[in-house]
N, CA, C and O of each residue as an XYZ file, in Angstrom:
816
protein
N      33.732    -62.036   -134.744
C      33.396    -62.740   -133.506
C      34.646    -63.366   -132.878
O      34.893    -63.236   -131.679
N      35.436    -64.058   -133.736
C      36.655    -64.692   -133.237
C      37.654    -63.652   -132.753
O      38.333    -63.855   -131.746
N      37.743    -62.528   -133.479
C      38.662    -61.469   -133.079
C      38.246    -60.897   -131.722
O      39.086    -60.653   -130.856
N      36.932    -60.686   -131.547
C      36.441    -60.163   -130.283
C      36.706    -61.120   -129.137
O      37.081    -60.698   -128.043
N      36.510    -62.413   -129.386
C      36.779    -63.422   -128.361
C      38.259    -63.456   -128.009
O      38.638    -63.586   -126.844
N      39.084    -63.336   -129.042
C      40.529    -63.336   -128.809
C      40.972    -62.146   -127.971
O      41.804    -62.277   -127.073
N      40.403    -60.980   -128.275
C      40.756    -59.784   -127.503
C      40.304    -59.907   -126.051
O      41.001    -59.477   -125.132
N      39.129    -60.499   -125.861
C      38.614    -60.701   -124.502
C      39.518    -61.630   -123.718
O      39.847    -61.365   -122.562
N      39.919    -62.726   -124.354
C      40.799    -63.688   -123.681
C      42.160    -63.065   -123.380
O      42.735    -63.296   -122.316
N      42.669    -62.278   -124.320
C      43.958    -61.626   -124.109
C      43.873    -60.621   -122.975
O      44.771    -60.538   -122.138
N      42.770    -59.844   -122.953
C      42.586    -58.872   -121.885
C      42.468    -59.540   -120.528
O      43.005    -59.050   -119.536
N      41.760    -60.665   -120.490
C      41.619    -61.416   -119.239
C      42.966    -61.925   -118.767
O      43.286    -61.841   -117.581
N      43.759    -62.454   -119.692
C      45.080    -62.973   -119.333
C      45.982    -61.870   -118.795
O      46.714    -62.079   -117.828
N      45.931    -60.701   -119.419
C      46.743    -59.574   -118.962
C      46.319    -59.145   -117.558
O      47.161    -58.883   -116.698
N      44.995    -59.077   -117.334
C      44.495    -58.673   -116.018
C      44.908    -59.663   -114.940
O      45.297    -59.260   -113.844
N      44.827    -60.963   -115.243
C      45.223    -61.985   -114.273
C      46.720    -61.916   -113.978
O      47.145    -62.023   -112.827
N      47.513    -61.736   -115.039
C      48.964    -61.645   -114.844
C      49.332    -60.397   -114.045
O      50.216    -60.444   -113.190
N      48.656    -59.282   -114.323
C      48.913    -58.042   -113.583
C      48.574    -58.205   -112.113
O      49.344    -57.799   -111.243
N      47.410    -58.805   -111.834
C      47.019    -59.030   -110.450
C      47.989    -59.946   -109.725
O      48.329    -59.712   -108.565
N      48.430    -60.986   -110.410
C      49.398    -61.923   -109.819
C      50.710    -61.208   -109.511
O      51.256    -61.350   -108.416
N      51.216    -60.439   -110.476
C      52.496    -59.746   -110.308
C      52.450    -58.743   -109.167
O      53.365    -58.685   -108.346
N      51.379    -57.952   -109.118
C      51.310    -56.905   -108.108
C      51.172    -57.488   -106.703
O      51.789    -56.987   -105.763
N      50.370    -58.537   -106.553
C      50.235    -59.173   -105.242
C      51.547    -59.825   -104.807
O      51.901    -59.784   -103.629
N      52.261    -60.422   -105.748
C      53.561    -61.004   -105.417
C      54.532    -59.919   -104.964
O      55.269    -60.105   -103.995
N      54.531    -58.791   -105.663
C      55.418    -57.689   -105.312
C      55.130    -57.171   -103.905
O      56.048    -56.942   -103.118
N      53.855    -56.991   -103.600
C      53.493    -56.504   -102.268
C      53.890    -57.494   -101.185
O      54.281    -57.087   -100.091
N      53.797    -58.774   -101.470
C      54.116    -59.779   -100.451
C      55.593    -59.760   -100.075
O      55.975    -60.289    -99.031
N      56.425    -59.154   -100.920
C      57.867    -59.130   -100.693
C      58.387    -57.752   -100.282
O      59.587    -57.583   -100.065
N      57.503    -56.781   -100.175
C      57.920    -55.426    -99.816
C      58.114    -55.303    -98.303
O      57.333    -55.842    -97.518
N      59.165    -54.587    -97.914
C      59.499    -54.312    -96.513
C      59.833    -55.546    -95.701
O      59.777    -55.511    -94.472
N      60.176    -56.629    -96.364
C      60.419    -57.847    -95.594
C      61.361    -58.781    -96.356
O      61.159    -59.019    -97.547
N      62.393    -59.317    -95.681
C      63.249    -60.309    -96.326
C      62.596    -61.681    -96.293
O      61.630    -61.900    -95.563
N      63.118    -62.587    -97.072
C      62.622    -63.962    -97.088
C      63.102    -64.664    -95.824
O      64.305    -64.763    -95.586
N      62.170    -65.149    -95.018
C      62.538    -65.828    -93.777
C      62.692    -67.320    -93.923
O      63.020    -67.999    -92.951
N      62.460    -67.864    -95.135
C      62.581    -69.297    -95.337
C      61.606    -70.060    -94.460
O      60.471    -69.627    -94.262
N      62.052    -71.209    -93.929
C      61.191    -72.063    -93.112
C      61.401    -71.844    -91.627
O      60.851    -72.586    -90.813
N      62.183    -70.842    -91.255
C      62.462    -70.603    -89.843
C      61.178    -70.280    -89.084
O      60.260    -69.665    -89.629
N      61.126    -70.698    -87.831
C      59.947    -70.458    -87.006
C      59.789    -68.977    -86.717
O      60.769    -68.233    -86.672
N      58.548    -68.556    -86.522
C      58.267    -67.150    -86.251
C      56.953    -67.039    -85.487
O      56.116    -67.940    -85.529
N      56.791    -65.934    -84.800
C      55.482    -65.570    -84.268
C      54.684    -64.976    -85.415
O      55.163    -64.087    -86.118
N      53.472    -65.467    -85.602
C      52.652    -65.075    -86.749
C      51.437    -64.283    -86.275
O      50.650    -64.763    -85.460
N      51.298    -63.075    -86.791
C      50.135    -62.234    -86.498
C      49.151    -62.365    -87.656
O      49.471    -62.013    -88.792
N      47.962    -62.868    -87.370
C      46.921    -63.020    -88.387
C      45.891    -61.912    -88.184
O      45.255    -61.833    -87.133
N      45.734    -61.069    -89.181
C      44.826    -59.926    -89.095
C      43.413    -60.332    -89.485
O      43.208    -61.013    -90.490
N      42.442    -59.911    -88.686
C      41.062    -60.265    -88.957
C      40.418    -59.411    -90.029
O      40.898    -58.328    -90.365
N      39.318    -59.926    -90.558
C      38.524    -59.246    -91.579
C      37.089    -59.133    -91.054
O      36.615    -60.020    -90.344
N      36.410    -58.058    -91.398
C      35.034    -57.841    -90.918
C      34.198    -59.102    -91.083
O      34.118    -59.658    -92.178
N      33.574    -59.557    -89.995
C      32.912    -60.851    -89.964
C      31.532    -60.718    -89.304
O      31.444    -60.771    -88.077
N      30.446    -60.547    -90.087
C      29.129    -60.306    -89.493
C      28.409    -61.556    -89.011
O      27.355    -61.450    -88.384
N      28.951    -62.733    -89.285
C      28.255    -63.966    -88.921
C      28.885    -64.630    -87.703
O      29.917    -64.193    -87.195
N      28.225    -65.710    -87.246
C      28.669    -66.385    -86.027
C      29.935    -67.208    -86.244
O      30.667    -67.475    -85.291
N      30.201    -67.610    -87.476
C      31.403    -68.373    -87.779
C      32.347    -67.570    -88.650
O      31.955    -66.569    -89.250
N      33.593    -68.014    -88.716
C      34.584    -67.323    -89.536
C      34.180    -67.359    -91.010
O      33.814    -68.413    -91.531
N      34.246    -66.213    -91.675
C      33.890    -66.168    -93.092
C      35.046    -66.673    -93.955
O      36.100    -67.047    -93.442
N      34.831    -66.678    -95.272
C      35.809    -67.292    -96.174
C      37.161    -66.579    -96.125
O      38.202    -67.228    -96.233
N      37.159    -65.258    -95.964
C      38.423    -64.527    -95.897
C      39.170    -64.876    -94.617
O      40.368    -65.158    -94.652
N      38.474    -64.857    -93.497
C      39.136    -65.187    -92.240
C      39.578    -66.639    -92.186
O      40.610    -66.947    -91.589
N      38.816    -67.536    -92.799
C      39.242    -68.948    -92.833
C      40.543    -69.080    -93.619
O      41.459    -69.789    -93.202
N      40.617    -68.390    -94.762
C      41.858    -68.458    -95.544
C      43.025    -67.861    -94.770
O      44.126    -68.410    -94.797
N      42.802    -66.746    -94.082
C      43.889    -66.120    -93.323
C      44.393    -67.036    -92.215
O      45.591    -67.070    -91.936
N      43.487    -67.777    -91.582
C      43.921    -68.740    -90.558
C      44.798    -69.814    -91.179
O      45.849    -70.147    -90.630
N      44.386    -70.358    -92.309
C      45.192    -71.394    -92.966
C      46.555    -70.843    -93.372
O      47.575    -71.512    -93.201
N      46.573    -69.622    -93.910
C      47.842    -69.001    -94.295
C      48.703    -68.740    -93.068
O      49.927    -68.846    -93.135
N      48.070    -68.397    -91.943
C      48.822    -68.182    -90.714
C      49.489    -69.448    -90.224
O      50.655    -69.432    -89.829
N      48.753    -70.544    -90.246
C      49.310    -71.816    -89.780
C      50.469    -72.259    -90.659
O      51.491    -72.725    -90.156
N      50.315    -72.117    -91.956
C      51.408    -72.543    -92.842
C      52.593    -71.587    -92.794
O      53.666    -71.913    -93.302
N      52.419    -70.412    -92.193
C      53.506    -69.444    -92.072
C      54.330    -69.625    -90.805
O      55.341    -68.944    -90.636
N      53.931    -70.515    -89.917
C      54.613    -70.652    -88.633
C      56.065    -71.094    -88.773
O      56.926    -70.620    -88.032
N      56.351    -72.000    -89.718
C      57.703    -72.517    -89.843
C      58.003    -73.484    -88.712
O      57.113    -73.886    -87.962
N      59.276    -73.848    -88.602
C      59.683    -74.811    -87.580
C      61.023    -74.409    -86.990
O      61.908    -73.934    -87.702
N      61.165    -74.599    -85.700
C      62.424    -74.288    -85.039
C      62.205    -73.955    -83.578
O      61.060    -73.845    -83.138
N      63.278    -73.792    -82.815
C      63.182    -73.581    -81.375
C      63.093    -72.115    -80.952
O      63.148    -71.829    -79.756
N      62.959    -71.188    -81.880
C      63.013    -69.782    -81.535
C      61.916    -69.396    -80.548
O      60.855    -70.019    -80.511
N      62.179    -68.374    -79.755
C      61.229    -67.950    -78.730
C      60.060    -67.192    -79.339
O      60.180    -66.580    -80.401
N      58.931    -67.245    -78.649
C      57.773    -66.454    -79.029
C      56.952    -67.018    -80.166
O      56.002    -66.369    -80.603
N      57.280    -68.213    -80.670
C      56.554    -68.740    -81.820
C      55.119    -69.096    -81.430
O      54.860    -69.523    -80.305
N      54.208    -68.918    -82.354
C      52.800    -69.185    -82.146
C      51.965    -68.247    -82.982
O      52.496    -67.408    -83.710
N      50.652    -68.391    -82.877
C      49.726    -67.570    -83.638
C      49.119    -66.493    -82.748
O      48.695    -66.765    -81.625
N      49.081    -65.281    -83.259
C      48.357    -64.187    -82.617
C      47.238    -63.788    -83.561
O      47.494    -63.305    -84.664
N      46.002    -63.987    -83.134
C      44.852    -63.560    -83.926
C      44.429    -62.184    -83.438
O      44.217    -61.975    -82.244
N      44.309    -61.248    -84.374
C      44.033    -59.861    -84.013
C      42.790    -59.346    -84.726
O      42.713    -59.374    -85.954
N      41.825    -58.878    -83.954
C      40.622    -58.297    -84.533
C      39.504    -58.216    -83.516
O      39.220    -59.192    -82.821
N      38.874    -57.072    -83.425
C      37.791    -56.866    -82.480
C      36.432    -57.204    -83.066
O      36.349    -57.741    -84.170
N      35.358    -56.893    -82.333
C      33.987    -57.187    -82.772
C      33.485    -56.137    -83.761
O      32.533    -55.415    -83.464
N      34.104    -56.045    -84.912
C      33.771    -54.996    -85.878
C      32.480    -55.306    -86.629
O      31.637    -54.424    -86.797
N      32.316    -56.544    -87.081
C      31.134    -56.885    -87.871
C      30.014    -57.499    -87.067
O      28.888    -57.596    -87.555
N      30.296    -57.919    -85.839
C      29.284    -58.550    -84.991
C      29.699    -58.367    -83.544
O      30.633    -57.624    -83.247
N      29.001    -59.048    -82.643
C      29.339    -58.944    -81.238
C      30.496    -59.826    -80.821
O      30.947    -59.763    -79.677
N      30.982    -60.649    -81.737
C      32.077    -61.570    -81.423
C      33.358    -61.065    -82.085
O      33.357    -60.797    -83.286
N      34.442    -60.930    -81.338
C      35.696    -60.462    -81.938
C      36.172    -61.376    -83.063
O      36.057    -62.599    -82.974
N      36.702    -60.774    -84.111
C      37.248    -61.548    -85.231
C      38.325    -62.517    -84.748
O      38.421    -63.643    -85.238
N      39.132    -62.073    -83.787
C      40.199    -62.928    -83.273
C      39.647    -64.217    -82.687
O      40.214    -65.291    -82.888
N      38.552    -64.113    -81.971
C      37.967    -65.296    -81.340
C      37.396    -66.252    -82.383
O      37.516    -67.470    -82.245
N      36.776    -65.705    -83.425
C      36.232    -66.537    -84.491
C      37.339    -67.284    -85.225
O      37.191    -68.463    -85.544
N      38.447    -66.597    -85.494
C      39.558    -67.245    -86.186
C      40.192    -68.324    -85.322
O      40.544    -69.392    -85.823
N      40.339    -68.055    -84.031
C      40.923    -69.049    -83.129
C      40.039    -70.287    -83.053
O      40.540    -71.411    -83.046
N      38.729    -70.085    -82.997
C      37.812    -71.218    -82.949
C      37.926    -72.060    -84.211
O      37.900    -73.289    -84.143
N      38.051    -71.408    -85.359
C      38.209    -72.146    -86.620
C      39.517    -72.930    -86.620
O      39.550    -74.085    -87.043
N      40.588    -72.310    -86.152
C      41.887    -72.983    -86.115
C      41.832    -74.226    -85.232
O      42.360    -75.275    -85.600
N      41.204    -74.110    -84.083
C      41.146    -75.216    -83.124
C      40.159    -76.298    -83.551
O      40.512    -77.473    -83.657
N      38.905    -75.878    -83.797
C      37.840    -76.876    -83.972
C      37.781    -77.474    -85.372
O      37.409    -78.636    -85.531
N      38.141    -76.699    -86.379
C      38.048    -77.196    -87.753
C      39.389    -77.709    -88.268
O      39.464    -78.789    -88.854
N      40.444    -76.931    -88.045
C      41.760    -77.314    -88.565
C      42.560    -78.159    -87.582
O      43.594    -78.719    -87.945
N      42.094    -78.254    -86.346
C      42.785    -79.088    -85.360
C      44.122    -78.540    -84.918
O      44.995    -79.302    -84.502
N      44.300    -77.234    -84.999
C      45.568    -76.633    -84.591
C      45.728    -76.730    -83.082
O      44.827    -76.354    -82.332
N      46.877    -77.235    -82.637
C      47.111    -77.442    -81.214
C      48.260    -76.604    -80.675
O      48.676    -76.780    -79.530
N      48.769    -75.699    -81.491
C      49.893    -74.872    -81.070
C      49.470    -73.707    -80.196
O      48.311    -73.594    -79.799
N      50.425    -72.849    -79.907
C      50.212    -71.701    -79.031
C      49.376    -70.645    -79.746
O      49.664    -70.283    -80.886
N      48.341    -70.154    -79.072
C      47.453    -69.149    -79.638
C      47.258    -68.022    -78.630
O      47.006    -68.268    -77.450
N      47.375    -66.788    -79.104
C      47.074    -65.609    -78.308
C      46.036    -64.778    -79.051
O      46.013    -64.760    -80.282
N      45.179    -64.092    -78.304
C      44.117    -63.297    -78.908
C      44.263    -61.823    -78.566
O      44.569    -61.459    -77.430
N      44.039    -60.988    -79.565
C      43.940    -59.537    -79.381
C      42.564    -59.172    -79.900
O      42.330    -59.235    -81.107
N      41.643    -58.789    -79.019
C      40.230    -58.715    -79.360
C      39.653    -57.297    -79.356
O      38.434    -57.139    -79.296
N      40.494    -56.268    -79.417
C      39.982    -54.897    -79.310
C      40.071    -54.092    -80.590
O      39.369    -53.090    -80.726
N      40.894    -54.485    -81.517
C      41.214    -53.641    -82.679
C      40.053    -53.482    -83.644
O      39.310    -54.425    -83.915
N      39.915    -52.264    -84.155
C      38.911    -51.974    -85.178
C      39.535    -51.490    -86.475
O      38.839    -51.372    -87.484
N      40.847    -51.205    -86.472
C      41.551    -50.741    -87.669
C      42.896    -51.454    -87.753
O      43.338    -52.085    -86.794
N      43.538    -51.344    -88.910
C      44.856    -51.959    -89.075
C      45.877    -51.310    -88.153
O      46.723    -51.999    -87.583
N      45.807    -50.002    -88.001
C      46.725    -49.317    -87.090
C      46.575    -49.870    -85.671
O      47.570    -50.101    -84.983
N      45.336    -50.079    -85.237
C      45.089    -50.632    -83.913
C      45.532    -52.087    -83.825
O      46.034    -52.514    -82.785
N      45.354    -52.863    -84.906
C      45.864    -54.235    -84.919
C      47.323    -54.263    -84.483
O      47.711    -55.029    -83.602
N      48.119    -53.412    -85.119
C      49.554    -53.397    -84.830
C      49.826    -52.843    -83.441
O      50.602    -53.431    -82.688
N      49.213    -51.737    -83.090
C      49.457    -51.136    -81.775
C      49.111    -52.097    -80.648
O      49.817    -52.153    -79.641
N      48.035    -52.851    -80.808
C      47.570    -53.706    -79.722
C      48.308    -55.038    -79.617
O      48.247    -55.689    -78.574
N      49.006    -55.458    -80.679
C      49.776    -56.705    -80.571
C      51.223    -56.459    -80.154
O      51.960    -57.414    -79.908
N      51.641    -55.201    -80.070
C      53.036    -54.909    -79.733
C      53.510    -55.608    -78.456
O      54.600    -56.180    -78.458
N      52.735    -55.584    -77.367
C      53.216    -56.265    -76.160
C      53.405    -57.769    -76.344
O      54.186    -58.391    -75.624
N      52.694    -58.350    -77.305
C      52.795    -59.792    -77.548
C      53.973    -60.152    -78.440
O      54.278    -61.331    -78.617
N      54.642    -59.141    -79.008
C      55.742    -59.387    -79.945
C      57.116    -59.116    -79.338
O      58.131    -59.374    -79.985
N      57.168    -58.613    -78.133
C      58.433    -58.193    -77.539
C      59.479    -59.301    -77.527
O      60.661    -59.034    -77.744
N      59.067    -60.529    -77.278
C      60.023    -61.638    -77.148
C      60.153    -62.487    -78.408
O      60.804    -63.531    -78.394
N      59.536    -62.040    -79.492
C      59.587    -62.820    -80.733
C      60.927    -62.646    -81.433
O      61.402    -61.522    -81.603
N      61.536    -63.753    -81.839
C      62.781    -63.681    -82.615
C      62.505    -63.253    -84.051
O      63.258    -62.471    -84.631
N      61.417    -63.773    -84.618
C      61.003    -63.412    -85.978
C      59.502    -63.165    -85.959
O      58.776    -63.746    -85.152
N      59.048    -62.301    -86.852
C      57.637    -61.919    -86.905
C      57.141    -62.019    -88.344
O      57.784    -61.525    -89.271
N      56.008    -62.653    -88.512
C      55.330    -62.675    -89.809
C      53.923    -62.106    -89.624
O      53.244    -62.417    -88.646
N      53.499    -61.282    -90.560
C      52.152    -60.716    -90.549
C      51.390    -61.284    -91.732
O      51.842    -61.199    -92.874
N      50.226    -61.865    -91.452
C      49.458    -62.578    -92.470
C      48.146    -61.861    -92.774
O      47.371    -61.527    -91.878
N      47.928    -61.641    -94.050
C      46.658    -61.134    -94.578
C      46.779    -61.221    -96.093
O      47.726    -61.821    -96.600
N      45.830    -60.629    -96.829
C      46.049    -60.464    -98.257
C      47.255    -59.539    -98.431
O      47.465    -58.654    -97.602
N      48.063    -59.725    -99.505
C      49.355    -59.039    -99.602
C      49.333    -57.534    -99.375
O      50.195    -57.017    -98.665
N      48.378    -56.815    -99.955
C      48.357    -55.357    -99.767
C      48.096    -54.999    -98.315
O      48.732    -54.098    -97.768
N      47.163    -55.701    -97.694
C      46.835    -55.425    -96.292
C      48.009    -55.765    -95.381
O      48.305    -55.025    -94.444
N      48.672    -56.874    -95.652
C      49.830    -57.251    -94.841
C      50.959    -56.240    -94.990
O      51.644    -55.926    -94.016
N      51.160    -55.725    -96.208
C      52.175    -54.695    -96.416
C      51.839    -53.440    -95.618
O      52.718    -52.847    -94.993
N      50.587    -53.039    -95.637
C      50.159    -51.872    -94.870
C      50.456    -52.073    -93.386
O      50.929    -51.156    -92.714
N      50.181    -53.268    -92.880
C      50.445    -53.562    -91.471
C      51.940    -53.546    -91.171
O      52.349    -53.071    -90.112
N      52.757    -54.056    -92.084
C      54.211    -54.021    -91.874
C      54.718    -52.579    -91.841
O      55.590    -52.235    -91.044
N      54.158    -51.744    -92.718
C      54.542    -50.325    -92.715
C      54.155    -49.665    -91.392
O      54.900    -48.841    -90.862
N      52.992    -50.030    -90.865
C      52.564    -49.474    -89.582
C      53.463    -49.951    -88.443
O      53.765    -49.181    -87.531
N      53.892    -51.209    -88.486
C      54.830    -51.696    -87.470
C      56.143    -50.937    -87.565
O      56.758    -50.618    -86.547
N      56.567    -50.651    -88.780
C      57.799    -49.898    -88.973
C      57.682    -48.493    -88.394
O      58.649    -47.962    -87.848
N      56.491    -47.885    -88.511
C      56.292    -46.544    -87.962
C      56.203    -46.567    -86.437
O      56.746    -45.691    -85.764
N      55.514    -47.576    -85.898
C      55.274    -47.615    -84.458
C      56.457    -48.166    -83.667
O      56.802    -47.647    -82.605
N      57.080    -49.231    -84.200
C      58.197    -49.852    -83.496
C      59.244    -50.324    -84.504
O      59.268    -51.501    -84.862
N      60.101    -49.425    -84.960
C      61.112    -49.802    -85.949
C      61.993    -50.954    -85.488
O      62.452    -51.749    -86.309
N      62.236    -51.054    -84.184
C      63.078    -52.141    -83.677
C      62.422    -53.496    -83.903
O      63.099    -54.454    -84.275
N      61.122    -53.589    -83.685
C      60.423    -54.848    -83.941
C      60.289    -55.119    -85.434
O      60.299    -56.274    -85.859
N      60.165    -54.067    -86.226
C      60.060    -54.243    -87.677
C      61.313    -54.892    -88.253
O      61.249    -55.539    -89.298
N      62.447    -54.726    -87.586
C      63.680    -55.375    -88.035
C      63.593    -56.891    -87.941
O      64.398    -57.596    -88.549
N      62.629    -57.398    -87.187
C      62.480    -58.849    -87.014
C      61.487    -59.462    -88.001
O      61.251    -60.670    -87.976
N      60.912    -58.638    -88.861
C      59.946    -59.147    -89.832
C      60.596    -60.076    -90.845
O      61.704    -59.822    -91.316
N      59.901    -61.150    -91.173
C      60.280    -62.028    -92.281
C      59.013    -62.319    -93.089
O      57.894    -62.099    -92.625
N      59.220    -62.815    -94.298
C      58.087    -62.987    -95.213
C      57.185    -64.134    -94.783
O      57.655    -65.215    -94.429
N      55.890    -63.879    -94.819
C      54.889    -64.896    -94.505
C      54.563    -65.719    -95.748
O      54.945    -65.365    -96.863
N      53.855    -66.814    -95.533
C      53.406    -67.662    -96.637
C      51.954    -67.313    -96.973
O      51.088    -68.187    -97.008
N      51.701    -66.028    -97.218
C      50.341    -65.597    -97.558
C      50.216    -65.208    -99.026
O      49.206    -64.638    -99.439
N      51.238    -65.515    -99.806
C      51.126    -65.378   -101.262
C      51.627    -66.677   -101.889
O      52.730    -67.138   -101.594
N      50.808    -67.253   -102.749
C      51.208    -68.412   -103.540
C      50.693    -68.219   -104.957
O      49.546    -67.813   -105.144
N      51.521    -68.504   -105.959
C      51.078    -68.318   -107.349
C      49.807    -69.111   -107.632
O      49.714    -70.293   -107.303
N      48.847    -68.457   -108.234
C      47.608    -69.126   -108.614
C      46.536    -69.131   -107.545
O      45.366    -69.358   -107.853
N      46.900    -68.886   -106.297
C      45.914    -68.858   -105.229
C      45.104    -67.553   -105.327
O      45.680    -66.478   -105.496
N      43.800    -67.646   -105.223
C      42.909    -66.491   -105.401
C      43.085    -65.868   -106.803
O      42.880    -64.666   -106.975
N      43.459    -66.676   -107.787
C      43.843    -66.145   -109.097
C      42.771    -65.250   -109.715
O      43.076    -64.155   -110.186
N      41.532    -65.702   -109.718
C      40.473    -64.978   -110.412
C      40.204    -63.620   -109.773
O      39.857    -62.664   -110.467
N      40.363    -63.531   -108.444
C      40.058    -62.258   -107.776
C      41.297    -61.398   -107.547
O      41.187    -60.297   -107.009
N      42.471    -61.879   -107.945
C      43.675    -61.083   -107.710
C      43.665    -59.729   -108.424
O      44.186    -58.766   -107.861
N      43.105    -59.600   -109.626
C      43.009    -58.251   -110.196
C      42.185    -57.307   -109.326
O      42.530    -56.134   -109.190
N      41.096    -57.808   -108.733
C      40.292    -56.982   -107.833
C      41.065    -56.655   -106.565
O      41.001    -55.532   -106.065
N      41.805    -57.646   -106.040
C      42.640    -57.391   -104.859
C      43.720    -56.363   -105.184
O      44.084    -55.543   -104.341
N      44.229    -56.416   -106.417
C      45.253    -55.449   -106.818
C      44.677    -54.039   -106.884
O      45.305    -53.088   -106.418
N      43.485    -53.898   -107.459
C      42.847    -52.579   -107.529
C      42.560    -52.035   -106.136
O      42.809    -50.864   -105.850
N      42.036    -52.896   -105.278
C      41.764    -52.464   -103.908
C      43.066    -52.125   -103.184
O      43.126    -51.175   -102.404
N      44.101    -52.913   -103.453
C      45.384    -52.659   -102.818
C      45.966    -51.314   -103.213
O      46.522    -50.608   -102.372
N      45.846    -50.951   -104.488
C      46.338    -49.648   -104.930
C      45.641    -48.521   -104.176
O      46.255    -47.503   -103.855
N      44.353    -48.712   -103.898
C      43.606    -47.690   -103.158
C      44.022    -47.667   -101.688
O      44.260    -46.597   -101.129
N      44.112    -48.841   -101.061
C      44.378    -48.882    -99.620
C      45.819    -48.522    -99.277
O      46.101    -48.116    -98.149
N      46.737    -48.665   -100.237
C      48.147    -48.365    -99.974
C      48.542    -46.951   -100.389
O      49.721    -46.599   -100.351
N      47.578    -46.154   -100.777
C      47.906    -44.825   -101.302
C      48.577    -43.939   -100.254
O      49.251    -42.976   -100.619
N      48.414    -44.233    -98.965
C      49.023    -43.425    -97.924
C      50.445    -43.823    -97.568
O      51.080    -43.165    -96.744
N      50.958    -44.891    -98.177
C      52.319    -45.320    -97.880
C      53.321    -44.551    -98.738
O      53.010    -44.135    -99.854
N      54.513    -44.371    -98.207
C      55.574    -43.720    -98.970
C      56.186    -44.702    -99.960
O      55.970    -45.910    -99.868
N      56.948    -44.171   -100.898
C      57.632    -45.031   -101.862
C      58.599    -45.965   -101.154
O      58.761    -47.113   -101.566
N      59.236    -45.497   -100.110
C      60.175    -46.323    -99.355
C      59.457    -47.475    -98.670
O      60.017    -48.563    -98.533
N      58.222    -47.244    -98.241
C      57.479    -48.298    -97.556
C      56.938    -49.352    -98.518
O      56.508    -50.423    -98.090
N      56.957    -49.054    -99.803
C      56.497    -50.025   -100.792
C      57.634    -50.853   -101.389
O      57.405    -51.755   -102.195
N      58.839    -50.538   -100.987
C      59.987    -51.129   -101.669
C      60.218    -52.581   -101.268
O      59.782    -53.035   -100.210
N      60.920    -53.296   -102.152
C      61.409    -54.617   -101.832
C      62.838    -54.487   -101.342
O      63.585    -53.663   -101.869
N      63.252    -55.281   -100.337
C      64.626    -55.187    -99.855
C      65.630    -55.556   -100.939
O      65.377    -56.443   -101.755
N      66.748    -54.885   -100.942
C      67.798    -55.230   -101.895
C      68.422    -56.565   -101.504
O      68.630    -56.842   -100.323
N      68.715    -57.377   -102.496
C      69.378    -58.659   -102.217
C      70.870    -58.388   -101.967
O      71.496    -57.545   -102.610
N      71.389    -59.126   -101.025
C      72.824    -58.997   -100.753
C      73.621    -59.516   -101.934
O      73.221    -60.471   -102.599
N      74.745    -58.879   -102.183
C      75.598    -59.315   -103.298
C      76.156    -60.703   -103.008
O      76.504    -61.019   -101.870
N      76.237    -61.527   -104.050
C      76.736    -62.898   -103.892
C      78.236    -62.886   -103.636
O      78.843    -63.945   -103.476
C-alpha cells in the first residue's frame, strides 16, 4: 500500500514538473525577454458561451494587464481579440468589460471583434500593431507561441518587435499544467522546429 502510494505521489510530481517545464519553455520560444518595458499587449480570447467572461478569459485579462509594463513607448495599451465564437457577444467585448468593470482598468483599450481562429486573431490585429514599439501576445503559453509563430509568418517585420509577456509564472495553474502541456503538444504540431525554438542568449 505504501509503495503504491509512493509511486502515485512520484508520478504526480513528475507530471507536474513536466507540465511546468514545458509551459515555461513555450513561454520563452520565439521571443526575447522584454523586462518591464512598456508594450502593446494583444490578449487572445477563448470560446465564451456565457454572458460574462469565463475563468480562462478572466485570467487572460489579468495576465494582459500585468504584461503592459511601464514607459513612454508608442502604441502601448491592451488589444482584446476575439469574435462571437461561443455566443452572440464577441470575446473581445467580454474581456474589455471585465477589465473595466471588475478590475478597474483605465488604460487604453482597443477591440478586434471578428476573429474566429488564432490565424484570424493575428491577421485582424495587424493594423493595430503598426505603431507599436514592442508587442506582447498573451494567452496560455502554447497558444501564445502559436500566435507568435503566425505573426512571424504574416508580418516578420512586426514579429521582430515581440517581447515576452507575463503569462507564465511558476506554480500558476500548477494542477492543470500537465493537461495544458498535452493540449499544447497537439495544438503546436503544425509548427516547425525553428518556430518552437528559444532565442539564443547573447554572449557576455
